[in-house]
C-alpha positions, 0 to 999 in steps of 0.5 A, spaced: 474 505 493 474 510 496 481 514 498 482 520 503 489 523 502 491 527 507 499 527 506 502 533 504 502 531 497 497 532 491 491 528 491 491 527 484 498 523 484 497 520 490 489 518 488 492 515 481 498 511 485 494 508 490 488 505 484 495 502 479 497 499 486 490 496 487 487 495 480 484 488 479 484 488 487 477 484 490 472 488 493 475 495 492 468 497 492 468 495 499 475 498 500 477 505 503 484 507 503 487 513 507 493 516 506 497 520 511 504 523 512 509 520 517 516 521 520 518 514 517 519 512 509 513 509 510 508 505 513 502 500 512 496 496 515 490 494 513 483 493 517 478 488 516 473 493 520 467 497 519 468 501 525 474 504 522 471 507 517 469 515 516 464 513 511 456 511 513 457 503 510 452 497 513 456 492 511 463 489 511 468 494 510 476 495 509 480 500 511 488 501 509 492 506 512 498 509 508 503 513 511 509 516 507 514 520 509 518 527 506 524 526 501 529 526 506 528 519 507 529 517 499 533 512 496 530 507 501 533 501 501 526 496 503 527 490 507 521 487 511 525 486 517 526 479 522 523 476 515 528 471 512 523 469 506 521 476 505 529 478 504 529 477 496 524 481 496 528 487 498 528 493 493 530 501 493 525 505 493 527 511 489 522 516 492 514 518 496 512 515 489 515 508 489 514 507 497 506 509 496 506 504 490 510 498 495 506 499 500 499 500 498 500 494 493 503 489 499 497 491 503 492 489 497 495 483 497 493 482 504 486 484 503 486 479 497 488 474 502 483 475 507 478 475 503 480 468 501 481 466 507 488 465 506 494 465 511 497 472 512 503 471 508 508 477 509 513 474 503 506 473 499 505 480 501 513 483 499 512 478 493 506 481 490 508 489 491 516 489 488 511 486 483 507 491 483 513 496 483 517 493 477 510 494 474 510 501 475 517 503 474 515 500 467 509 504 465 513 510 468 518 508 463 516 508 457 
């Protein structure tokens, strides 16, 4: 996995959080993650194209782009917009770290869906993201 951090957050923390969120994701050796700044609380998107990656790769490559906003956006109630099945996974994000874990895990589930040729269900990605976020919260509480 290649992680490129151009956000204002410390690269070592960003890398650890991204790796935590994407633990056990298939084909992580074919994955590149870009973490950038955002004017909003967060944003995430997955691309399944080698052209979008900064690496010199020959085969299929996956790219996840995550944007994280500054401290003024948090706490932030994360509810997937206009999607009834996702509303039950609404969660309060207390800081940029939780936002990074949640959005990266969400996009990681889309990677799994893509690889397994399954539908790209948002409610499944949100459920997975809130599960990973809860696991993250448990590790920092210990």
